C-alpha positions in Angstrom: -39.8 9.9 -35.6 -37.6 7.0 -35.4 -33.8 7.9 -34.2 -31.2 7.8 -37.0 -28.7 5.0 -37.6 -25.4 5.3 -34.9 -22.5 4.2 -35.5 -21.2 4.6 -32.0 -20.2 1.0 -31.3 -19.3 1.6 -27.8 -22.4 2.9 -27.1 -24.4 0.1 -29.2 -23.0 -2.9 -26.9 -23.4 -1.0 -24.1 -27.0 -0.7 -24.8 -27.4 -4.4 -26.1 -25.2 -5.7 -22.8 -27.8 -3.6 -20.3 -30.7 -5.2 -22.6 -29.6 -9.0 -22.5 -28.7 -9.2 -19.0 -31.0 -6.9 -17.1 -34.8 -8.1 -17.3 -37.1 -5.5 -18.2 -34.3 -2.9 -19.3 -35.7 -0.6 -22.0 -33.0 -0.7 -25.0 -31.6 2.9 -25.7 -31.3 2.0 -29.4 -33.8 2.7 -32.3 -37.1 1.8 -32.0 -36.9 -0.8 -35.0 -34.0 -2.5 -33.1 -35.7 -2.4 -30.2 -38.8 -4.1 -31.2 -36.4 -6.6 -33.0 -34.7 -7.2 -29.7 -37.9 -7.7 -27.6 -39.0 -10.2 -30.5 -35.5 -12.4 -30.2 -35.8 -12.3 -26.2 -39.6 -13.6 -26.6 -38.3 -16.6 -29.8 -35.3 -17.7 -27.2 -32.8 -16.5 -29.2 -29.0 -16.8 -28.2 -27.5 -13.4 -28.0 -23.9 -14.5 -26.6 -23.1 -16.0 -30.4 -23.4 -19.5 -29.0 -25.6 -21.0 -31.4 -24.9 -20.2 -34.9 -27.7 -20.7 -37.3 -28.3 -23.8 -38.9 -27.5 -25.3 -42.4 -30.5 -26.1 -44.1 -29.7 -28.5 -46.5 -26.4 -30.4 -48.3 -24.7 -28.7 -51.1 -26.6 -31.1 -53.8 -30.0 -30.4 -52.3 -29.1 -26.3 -52.2 -28.0 -26.6 -56.0 -31.2 -28.3 -57.2 -33.3 -25.7 -54.9 -31.1 -23.0 -55.8 -31.9 -23.9 -60.2 -35.8 -23.7 -59.5 -35.8 -20.5 -57.1 -37.5 -17.6 -58.9 -34.5 -15.2 -58.0 -32.5 -17.7 -60.0 -33.5 -15.6 -63.0 -32.5 -12.5 -61.7 -28.9 -13.4 -60.1 -26.6 -12.2 -63.1 -28.4 -8.6 -62.5 -27.2 -8.5 -58.7 -23.6 -9.7 -60.1 -23.7 -6.6 -62.1 -25.0 -4.2 -59.9 -23.2 -4.9 -56.5 -21.1 -7.9 -57.2 -17.9 -5.9 -58.6 -18.5 -3.3 -56.1 -18.7 -5.7 -52.7 -15.5 -7.6 -54.1 -13.4 -4.1 -54.5 -14.6 -2.8 -51.4 -14.2 -5.7 -48.9 -18.0 -6.8 -48.7 -20.5 -10.0 -49.7 -23.7 -9.4 -51.4 -26.0 -12.3 -50.5 -29.2 -13.5 -51.7 -31.7 -15.4 -49.4 -35.1 -16.9 -49.8 -38.4 -15.8 -48.3 -37.6 -18.1 -45.0 -34.2 -16.7 -44.7 -32.1 -19.6 -45.8 -29.0 -17.7 -47.6 -29.1 -18.8 -51.4 -25.9 -17.3 -52.8 -23.1 -15.7 -51.2 -20.7 -13.8 -53.6 -17.9 -10.7 -52.9 -14.4 -10.2 -51.3 -13.1 -13.9 -50.7 -11.5 -12.8 -47.6 -15.0 -11.5 -45.8 -16.6 -14.8 -47.9 -14.2 -17.0 -45.4 -14.6 -14.4 -42.6 -18.5 -15.1 -42.7 -18.5 -18.5 -43.1 -16.9 -18.7 -39.3 -20.5 -17.2 -38.3 -22.2 -19.4 -40.7 -23.1 -16.7 -42.6 -22.8 -19.0 -45.6 -24.7 -20.5 -48.4 -27.0 -22.8 -46.9 -27.3 -21.3 -43.2 -31.2 -19.9 -42.1 -30.8 -16.5 -41.4 -34.1 -15.4 -40.4 -35.0 -13.5 -37.6 -35.6 -16.2 -35.5 -33.3 -18.7 -35.9 -30.3 -15.9 -35.9 -31.7 -12.4 -34.4 -31.7 -9.3 -35.6 -29.7 -9.3 -39.0 -30.6 -7.5 -42.1 -31.9 -10.1 -44.3 -34.1 -11.6 -41.5 -35.1 -8.2 -40.6 -36.3 -6.9 -43.6 -37.9 -10.2 -44.4 -39.7 -9.9 -40.9 -41.0 -6.5 -41.8 -40.9 -6.9 -45.3 -39.5 -3.6 -45.7 -35.5 -2.4 -46.5 -33.3 -2.2 -43.0 -30.0 -1.2 -42.3 -28.5 -3.0 -39.3 -24.9 -1.7 -37.8 -22.8 -3.6 -35.2 -24.0 -3.8 -31.7 -27.7 -3.5 -33.2 -27.0 -7.0 -34.2 -29.2 -9.2 -31.5 -25.9 -11.9 -31.8 -22.8 -10.8 -30.4 -21.2 -12.6 -32.9 -22.0 -10.5 -35.5 -21.2 -7.3 -33.9 -18.0 -6.9 -36.0 -20.7 -6.6 -39.1 -22.7 -4.1 -40.8 -25.3 -4.9 -43.2 -28.3 -3.8 -45.5 -31.0 -5.4 -46.9 -34.3 -5.2 -48.9 -36.8 -7.5 -49.7 -37.9 -8.5 -53.5 -41.3 -9.0 -54.2 -43.3 -11.0 -57.0 -43.8 -8.4 -59.1 -48.0 -10.5 -60.2 -48.9 -10.9 -56.3 -46.9 -8.9 -54.0 -45.4 -11.9 -52.0 -42.0 -11.7 -50.9 -39.5 -14.1 -52.9 -36.8 -13.5 -51.0 -34.1 -10.5 -50.0 -31.1 -9.2 -51.1 -28.1 -8.3 -49.0 -24.7 -6.4 -49.0 -22.7 -7.1 -45.6 -19.3 -6.1 -44.6 -17.7 -3.4 -42.4 -18.2 0.3 -41.9 -19.3 1.5 -45.6 -22.2 -0.8 -45.3 -23.8 1.8 -42.6 -23.9 4.4 -44.6 -27.2 5.2 -46.4 -25.5 4.8 -50.1 -25.5 0.7 -48.9 -28.9 1.0 -48.0 -30.0 2.9 -51.5 -28.3 0.0 -53.3 -30.1 -2.8 -52.1 -33.0 -0.8 -52.2 -32.0 0.0 -56.0 -31.1 -3.8 -56.7 -34.5 -5.0 -55.2 -36.6 -2.5 -57.5 -34.3 -3.6 -60.3 -35.1 -7.2 -59.9 -38.6 -6.7 -59.6 -38.5 -5.1 -62.9 -36.7 -7.6 -64.4 -39.0 -10.6 -63.3 -42.4 -8.5 -64.1 -42.3 -9.6 -67.4 -42.0 -13.4 -66.8 -44.6 -12.7 -64.7 -47.0 -11.6 -67.1 -46.1 -14.0 -69.4 -46.9 -17.1 -67.0 -50.4 -15.3 -66.2 -51.1 -15.0 -69.6 -50.5 -18.5 -70.2 -51.9 -20.1 -66.6 -55.3 -20.1 -68.3 -54.5 -23.2 -69.8 -52.5 -25.0 -67.7 -53.4 -26.7 -64.5 -52.9 -23.8 -62.5 -55.4 -21.4 -64.1 -58.3 -22.1 -61.6 -57.2 -20.8 -57.8 -59.5 -21.0 -55.1 -59.1 -19.0 -51.6 -61.2 -19.6 -49.1 -58.9 -19.6 -45.7 -59.5 -16.7 -43.1 -62.6 -15.7 -45.4 -66.2 -16.4 -45.5 -67.0 -15.6 -48.9 -64.1 -17.9 -51.4 -62.2 -16.0 -54.1 -62.0 -17.8 -57.5 -59.6 -16.4 -59.9 -60.1 -18.1 -63.5 -59.4 -16.1 -67.3 -58.5 -13.3 -65.6 -61.2 -12.8 -63.5 -61.3 -12.6 -59.9 -65.1 -13.9 -58.3 -66.1 -13.3 -54.8 -68.5 -16.4 -54.2 -71.5 -16.2 -52.1 -71.4 -18.0 -48.5 -73.6 -21.0 -50.1 -71.1 -21.0 -53.9 -68.5 -21.1 -51.9 -69.6 -24.2 -50.1 -70.2 -25.9 -53.4 -67.2 -24.8 -55.5 -65.0 -25.9 -52.2 -66.9 -29.4 -52.2 -66.3 -29.9 -56.2 -62.7 -28.8 -55.8 -61.7 -31.4 -53.0 -63.9 -33.8 -54.6 -61.9 -33.8 -57.8 -63.8 -35.4 -59.8 -67.7 -35.6 -60.8 -70.2 -35.5 -57.4 -73.6 -37.1 -58.1 -76.6 -34.7 -56.5 -77.4 -36.7 -53.9 -73.6 -37.1 -52.6 -73.1 -33.0 -53.0 -76.6 -32.3 -51.0 -75.1 -34.8 -47.9 -71.5 -32.8 -47.9 -73.1 -29.4 -47.6 -75.6 -30.0 -45.0 -77.0 -32.1 -42.2 -80.8 -31.4 -43.1 -82.2 -33.1 -46.3 -81.9 -30.8 -49.0 -84.4 -31.5 -51.7 -83.0 -32.2 -55.0 -85.2 -29.2 -56.7 -83.4 -26.7 -54.7 -79.8 -28.0 -55.1 -80.5 -27.9 -58.9 -81.8 -24.5 -58.9 -78.5 -23.6 -57.1 -76.3 -24.8 -58.9 -78.2 -23.1 -62.1 -77.2 -19.8 -60.1 -73.5 -21.2 -60.0 -73.5 -22.0 -63.4 -74.5 -18.3 -64.2 -71.6 -16.7 -62.3 -69.2 -19.1 -63.6 -70.2 -19.9 -66.9 -71.1 -23.6 -68.4 -67.4 -23.8 -69.8 -66.0 -24.7 -65.9 -69.2 -25.9 -64.1 -70.2 -29.0 -65.6 -73.5 -31.4 -64.4 -74.2 -35.2 -64.5 -72.5 -35.3 -62.4 -72.0 -31.6 -61.1 -68.1 -31.0 -61.7 -65.6 -28.3 -62.3 -64.3 -28.6 -65.8 -61.0 -27.3 -64.8 -58.2 -28.3 -62.2 -58.6 -26.1 -58.9 -56.1 -25.2 -56.8 -57.0 -24.2 -53.3 -55.0 -22.7 -50.6 -56.6 -24.9 -48.3 -54.5 -27.8 -50.5 -51.5 -25.6 -50.7 -50.9 -25.2 -47.0 -51.3 -28.9 -46.7 -48.6 -29.4 -49.0 -46.4 -27.2 -47.1 -47.0 -29.5 -44.0 -46.5 -32.8 -46.0 -43.6 -31.4 -47.1 -42.1 -30.3 -43.6 -42.2 -26.5 -44.2 -44.3 -25.5 -41.4 -42.9 -22.0 -41.1 -44.1 -21.2 -44.5 -47.3 -23.4 -43.9 -48.3 -21.2 -40.9 -47.5 -17.9 -42.8 -49.8 -18.9 -45.4 -52.2 -19.9 -42.9 -54.6 -16.2 -42.5 -57.3 -18.6 -40.5 -59.7 -21.6 -40.9 -61.2 -22.2 -44.4 -65.0 -20.5 -44.6 -65.2 -19.8 -40.8 -69.0 -19.3 -40.1 -69.8 -22.5 -42.5 -71.2 -25.6 -40.6 -71.3 -27.4 -44.2 -70.0 -30.8 -43.0 -67.6 -31.2 -46.1 -65.9 -27.7 -44.8 -66.3 -28.4 -41.0 -64.3 -32.2 -41.6 -61.6 -30.1 -44.0 -61.3 -27.3 -40.7 -61.0 -29.9 -38.4 -58.2 -32.1 -40.1 -56.3 -28.8 -41.2 -56.3 -27.2 -38.2 -55.4 -30.3 -36.6 -52.6 -31.0 -38.9 -51.1 -27.4 -38.5 -50.8 -27.1 -34.7 -49.2 -30.6 -34.6 -47.0 -29.5 -36.6 -46.0 -26.4 -34.4 -46.1 -28.4 -31.5 -43.7 -30.3 -32.8 -41.2 -27.9 -34.5 -40.4 -26.6 -30.9 -39.9 -23.5 -32.4 -40.5 -20.5 -30.3 -41.3 -18.2 -33.0 -43.8 -20.5 -34.4 -45.8 -21.1 -31.3 -45.8 -17.3 -30.3 -47.3 -16.5 -33.5 -49.8 -19.7 -32.9 -51.2 -18.6 -29.5 -51.2 -14.9 -30.4 -54.1 -15.7 -33.3 -57.2 -16.0 -32.7 -57.8 -19.8 -32.9 -54.6 -20.2 -30.9 -55.2 -17.9 -28.2 -56.8 -20.4 -25.9 -54.6 -23.5 -26.5 -53.3 -24.3 -23.5 -51.1 -26.8 -24.5 -49.2 -24.2 -27.0 -48.9 -21.9 -23.7 -46.9 -24.6 -22.0 -45.0 -25.8 -24.9 -44.1 -22.4 -25.4 -42.9 -21.8 -22.0 -40.8 -24.6 -22.2 -38.6 -23.4 -25.0 -38.1 -19.8 -23.5 -35.0 -19.4 -21.5 -35.2 -20.0 -17.7 -35.9 -16.8 -15.3 -37.3 -15.0 -18.5 -40.5 -13.2 -17.9 -41.9 -13.9 -20.8 -41.3 -17.8 -20.2 -43.3 -16.6 -16.6 -45.9 -15.0 -18.3 -46.6 -18.2 -20.5 -46.6 -20.6 -17.9 -49.0 -18.8 -16.1 -51.2 -18.3 -19.5 -51.6 -21.8 -19.7 -52.2 -22.7 -16.1 -55.0 -20.3 -16.1 -56.3 -21.6 -19.6 -56.2 -25.5 -17.4 -58.0 -24.0 -14.5 -60.8 -22.2 -16.8 -61.2 -25.5 -18.3 -61.4 -27.6 -15.3 -64.0 -25.2 -13.5 -67.3 -26.3 -15.3 -66.4 -29.6 -14.3 -65.6 -28.9 -10.8 -68.7 -27.2 -10.6 -70.6 -29.7 -12.3 -69.5 -32.3 -9.6 -70.2 -29.6 -7.1 -73.9 -29.6 -7.6 -74.0 -33.3 -8.4 -73.1 -33.7 -4.6 -75.6 -31.0 -3.8 -78.1 -32.4 -5.4 -77.8 -36.0 -4.0 -77.4 -34.5 -0.3 -80.9 -32.8 -0.8 -82.3 -36.5 -1.7 
């Protein structure tokens, strides 16, 4: 069972100093905090407060982004539930998006100004990877409410603060939309503060539910009405008209090929995209007849074969995020390659292209958190280049840096070994002859 939140400032700061100065030290803090500190150390987050969280957008860009964000709908609710109390008690409440970017910071004027000096301000990124252990960032990391007090923050710049935060989820999908946070002095390090943000998050989700229901009810008639999920699964899921269909592996390949085409595809062309071997026209027609029985004639057309409603794919969504430079979001939305067991040429090509785009973006980001997530995944575990890049982003003398570099060297050696063995065998063969 996790230890309760402690308010001993001296004990926390002693534990923090010991952890950041002594390699291998076991942090004498709550399990939640110890795990977060270890993540921060691996990611190369600065513990001494020398690097403040980055400001992501200009004022104009932030204004436009906030206006379109779903949490703008519940900002009046947060002001009603938390705003007056925060201003009266010398605190602030903050609303951040799913990446940890602070969208609104309101409350006591003096506290707002004090927060701005450490970049706790609108437009700043307070994800755990950028700002260290903190309530908004760690709540997003774990997907649950958390409370962080004084020296539990990984960055010493925040040691005078306490905070409590809870994630806010889309009622229809469960996807995290953002987080609501209370930050300030000692009264935030109490159970009522954590209860307040939990209650505010639940109230926000209840407020968003009717909007979500309207969106779902009208989705069939708009361009977002059909959605195909193929990433990390062998059988695609197709959502349409309130139904969720699990397609067979062959039907998954066909529907993905049609969705990627975006227009009609003749049978001979579709056959080439589905197999390197010749597919008899009669076989393809029979398969399309079975697929039409599953989808319905209103969705699947023929002569040429086509999907009669626009289809969104999770593959396309990840590609779009990469095109916008939103690498962290793209990686978070990537559970694995599309239809990983398929050998259909169209699927193999899409799999290769998406992995190249995502890998290149992660390597180019120079972000230790993204690199760590890449090499920790099945598809990146043997990527020696990524391990080397991770090692370069970690602090000198860090055990994690040494481990990453050793892993990269081991993979390079394993890759070179077969060619060395082959050359040795060739030399022996020539010697015998």
